[in-house]
N, CA, C and O of each residue as an XYZ file, in Angstrom:
280
protein
N       0.819     -1.242      0.013
C      -0.001      0.025      0.032
C       0.872      1.269      0.003
O       0.772      2.110     -0.891
N       1.746      1.358      1.028
C       2.569      2.585      1.079
C       3.572      2.644     -0.155
O       3.917      3.715     -0.655
N       3.970      1.522     -0.561
C       4.960      1.467     -1.642
C       4.356      2.079     -2.908
O       4.980      2.908     -3.572
N       3.096      1.641     -3.238
C       2.476      2.186     -4.405
C       2.236      3.653     -4.288
O       2.354      4.376     -5.278
N       1.895      4.135     -3.084
C       1.592      5.594     -2.916
C       2.915      6.350     -3.046
O       2.916      7.441     -3.616
N       4.025      5.837     -2.557
C       5.299      6.570     -2.656
C       5.727      6.653     -4.121
O       6.131      7.721     -4.579
N       5.644      5.507     -4.889
C       5.989      5.490     -6.316
C       5.162      6.429     -7.087
O       5.671      7.155     -7.940
N       3.786      6.443     -6.795
C       2.937      7.374     -7.446
C       3.151      8.870     -7.176
O       2.985      9.722     -8.049
N       3.530      9.142     -5.913
C       3.960     10.506     -5.539
C       5.140     10.949     -6.324
O       5.182     12.059     -6.854
N       6.114     10.062     -6.397
C       7.356     10.348     -7.062
C       7.171     10.623     -8.563
O       7.837     11.482     -9.141
N       6.238      9.860     -9.182
C       5.933     10.043    -10.543
C       5.281     11.377    -10.785
O       5.565     12.037    -11.784
N       4.383     11.796     -9.855
C       3.758     13.089     -9.943
C       4.764     14.214     -9.817
O       4.677     15.198    -10.551
N       5.723     14.095     -8.898
C       6.770     15.083     -8.783
C       7.543     15.213    -10.091
O       7.770     16.326    -10.566
N       7.952     14.075    -10.682
C       8.705     14.082    -11.902
C       7.941     14.779    -12.972
O       8.477     15.616    -13.699
N       6.670     14.431    -13.071
C       5.792     15.039    -14.141
C       5.702     16.535    -13.999
O       5.828     17.284    -14.967
N       5.473     16.970    -12.724
C       5.346     18.410    -12.493
C       6.674     19.124    -12.791
O       6.663     20.223    -13.347
N       7.782     18.537    -12.441
C       9.085     19.168    -12.634
C       9.354     19.199    -14.216
O       9.827     20.198    -14.758
N       9.037     18.102    -14.874
C       9.334     17.973    -16.255
C       8.609     19.125    -17.093
O       9.183     19.708    -18.013
N       7.359     19.390    -16.717
C       6.615     20.365    -17.458
C       6.854     21.789    -16.946
O       6.451     22.733    -17.625
N       7.453     21.984    -15.850
C       7.773     23.365    -15.314
C       9.203     23.709    -15.740
O      10.173     23.266    -15.126
N       9.305     24.487    -16.777
C      10.657     24.744    -17.313
C      11.517     25.653    -16.441
O      12.672     25.901    -16.788
N      10.994     26.164    -15.311
C      11.814     26.974    -14.439
C      12.562     26.058    -13.426
O      13.361     26.570    -12.640
N      12.335     24.769    -13.423
C      12.898     23.906    -12.379
C      14.065     23.087    -12.974
O      14.151     21.882    -12.733
N      14.950     23.720    -13.737
C      16.063     22.974    -14.390
C      16.930     22.273    -13.409
O      17.317     21.129    -13.650
N      17.269     22.914    -12.278
C      18.148     22.317    -11.273
C      17.504     21.123    -10.645
O      18.153     20.083    -10.534
N      16.284     21.204    -10.231
C      15.609     20.060     -9.602
C      15.485     18.935    -10.689
O      15.656     17.757    -10.375
N      15.201     19.295    -11.906
C      15.070     18.254    -13.025
C      16.394     17.467    -13.136
O      16.411     16.238    -13.204
N      17.475     18.218    -13.151
C      18.854     17.619    -13.245
C      19.138     16.753    -12.065
O      19.780     15.715    -12.224
N      18.688     17.125    -10.851
C      18.899     16.279     -9.618
C      18.057     15.052     -9.669
O      18.475     14.010     -9.166
N      16.885     15.119    -10.252
C      16.046     13.911    -10.364
C      16.691     12.931    -11.315
O      16.685     11.725    -11.068
N      17.250     13.438    -12.405
C      17.897     12.604    -13.432
C      19.134     11.892    -12.698
O      19.326     10.679    -12.789
N      19.901     12.703    -12.009
C      21.096     12.101    -11.364
C      20.685     11.100    -10.269
O      21.355     10.087    -10.068
N      19.645     11.374     -9.604
C      19.128     10.435     -8.625
C      18.631      9.135     -9.193
O      18.876      8.066     -8.634
N      17.929      9.223    -10.309
C      17.437      8.008    -10.935
C      18.629      7.215    -11.573
O      18.616      5.984    -11.574
N      19.573      7.876    -12.070
C      20.802      7.206    -12.653
C      21.564      6.436    -11.519
O      22.192      5.405    -11.762
N      21.480      6.972    -10.303
C      22.211      6.296     -9.177
C      21.525      4.968     -8.772
O      22.161      4.141     -8.119
N      20.258      4.745     -9.139
C      19.573      3.562     -8.834
C      19.187      3.400     -7.337
O      18.973      2.282     -6.869
N      19.105      4.507     -6.613
C      18.833      4.434     -5.172
C      17.360      4.570     -4.818
O      17.017      4.484     -3.639
N      16.475      4.779     -5.787
C      15.065      5.022     -5.496
C      14.387      3.847     -4.794
O      13.635      4.034     -3.838
N      14.662      2.633     -5.279
C      13.971      1.448     -4.665
C      14.477      1.263     -3.219
O      13.687      0.928     -2.337
N      15.746      1.472     -2.972
C      16.206      1.321     -1.597
C      15.573      2.387     -0.689
O      15.146      2.096      0.428
N      15.523      3.615     -1.191
C      14.895      4.691     -0.506
C      13.460      4.460     -0.234
O      13.038      4.656      0.905
N      12.655      4.052     -1.200
C      11.237      3.808     -1.028
C      10.999      2.603     -0.005
O      10.089      2.621      0.824
N      11.863      1.606     -0.142
C      11.722      0.405      0.795
C      11.987      0.881      2.183
O      11.278      0.441      3.088
N      12.948      1.745      2.446
C      13.283      2.246      3.764
C      12.088      3.062      4.323
O      11.752      2.913      5.498
N      11.462      3.894      3.523
C      10.350      4.723      3.970
C       9.156      3.795      4.303
O       8.489      3.996      5.317
N       8.899      2.828      3.491
C       7.820      1.891      3.729
C       7.976      1.129      5.076
O       7.051      0.967      5.871
N       9.236      0.683      5.244
C       9.520     -0.025      6.538
C       9.371      0.851      7.703
O       8.908      0.380      8.742
N       9.730      2.123      7.626
C       9.546      3.029      8.766
C       8.111      3.329      9.020
O       7.674      3.396     10.169
N       7.350      3.515      7.936
C       5.957      3.788      8.090
C       5.165      2.591      8.641
O       4.188      2.800      9.360
N       5.525      1.433      8.351
C       4.794      0.233      8.829
C       5.149     -0.096     10.252
O       4.384     -0.783     10.928
N       6.307      0.380     10.744
C       6.720      0.177     12.148
C       5.838      1.051     13.130
O       5.636      0.696     14.291
N       5.365      2.130     12.629
C       4.530      3.000     13.391
C       5.295      3.535     14.603
O       4.718      3.697     15.678
N       6.548      3.802     14.439
C       7.368      4.356     15.484
C       7.675      5.844     15.148
O       8.458      6.152     14.249
N       7.051      6.701     15.878
C       7.257      8.108     15.610
C       8.670      8.580     15.808
O       9.141      9.423     15.045
N       9.365      8.075     16.798
C      10.781      8.472     17.059
C      11.682      8.048     15.882
O      12.499      8.840     15.413
N      11.533      6.805     15.411
C      12.377      6.360     14.252
C      12.082      7.178     13.024
O      12.994      7.528     12.275
N      10.827      7.487     12.804
C      10.413      8.218     11.574
C      10.970      9.652     11.699
O      11.447     10.214     10.713
N      10.910     10.234     12.889
C      11.317     11.688     13.082
C      12.851     11.706     12.932
O      13.382     12.645     12.339
N      13.552     10.735     13.430
C      15.019     10.744     13.266
C      15.378     10.591     11.758
O      16.243     11.310     11.256
N      14.724      9.672     11.057
C      15.024      9.496      9.644
C      14.674     10.822      8.879
O      15.434     11.284      8.028
N      13.541     11.378      9.210
C      13.081     12.651      8.507
C      14.137     13.751      8.761
O      14.544     14.448      7.831
N      14.562     13.895      9.989
C      15.670     14.918     10.278
C      16.918     14.629      9.523
O      17.571     15.561      9.055
N      17.288     13.384      9.378
C      18.503     13.027      8.632
C      18.364     13.429      7.186
O      19.293     13.985      6.600
N      17.189     13.148      6.592
C      16.916     13.553      5.162
C      16.924     15.076      4.996
O      17.553     15.574      4.063
N      16.255     15.823      5.859
C      16.168     17.251      5.775
C      17.599     17.865      5.918
O      17.943     18.828      5.232
N      18.375     17.305      6.785
C      19.728     17.887      6.976
C      20.804     17.354      6.001
O      21.946     17.811      6.018
N      20.440     16.435      5.201
C      21.448     15.921      4.240
C      21.723     16.926      3.093
O      20.875     17.750      2.749
N      22.841     16.834      2.565
C      23.230     17.794      1.463
C      22.990     17.175      0.113
O      23.233     17.849     -0.888
N      22.521     15.918      0.001
C      22.356     15.272     -1.274
C      20.875     15.277     -1.645
O      20.502     14.772     -2.704
């Protein structure tokens, strides 16, 4: 359930960025991200955190993502 929603949300983001010609930097970062092949690992990690229903683990992971430079 969560996996499908995450993949669908990512596709919507890509579509929005693709048609918005002012988002060239974000578009390039999406391309680089997809070329790295990390999306499946990322989505699996999010799904596992959401199914655990542990607020502290999710908040720690979210803070890590927000503070990352990649």
